[in-house]
C-alpha positions, 0 to 999 in steps of 0.5 A: 906515618906520613906527616909528623908534628912533634909536641912542644917540650921535646928536647932531643931526637934520638939516633935513628928515631925515624930510621926506616919510616918509609912513609915519612914525608914531612916532619915539623919540630917544636921550638923546644928541640935542641939536639938531633942525633945521627941517622935521623932520616936513614931510609926515609923518603923525607925531602925537606927538613928545617933546622931552627935556631934552637938546635945547638948541634947538627951531626954530620950524619943526621941525614945519612942513608937518605937519598931523597932529601932535596932541601935542608933549611937553616932557619935562624930567625931573620936569616934563612939559608937553603942547602941542596945536598 
């Protein structure tokens, strides 16, 4: 899996759901996602991830074990903030 587009209606991304996906470059979440769990990108090469306004809680360890992530984008509609870990 290199580029993943998840379907609308998905509400939660379970803990470690992409853990070890060594080819994952891009993930596009539907606006329906409200919850993401820890270790989401553990041992994946993903470099950028967008957290939308619908995500209610961002666990502190959601990208734990990922050494390649360069940008975490917080998109809250009219305000976009980039975080470079």
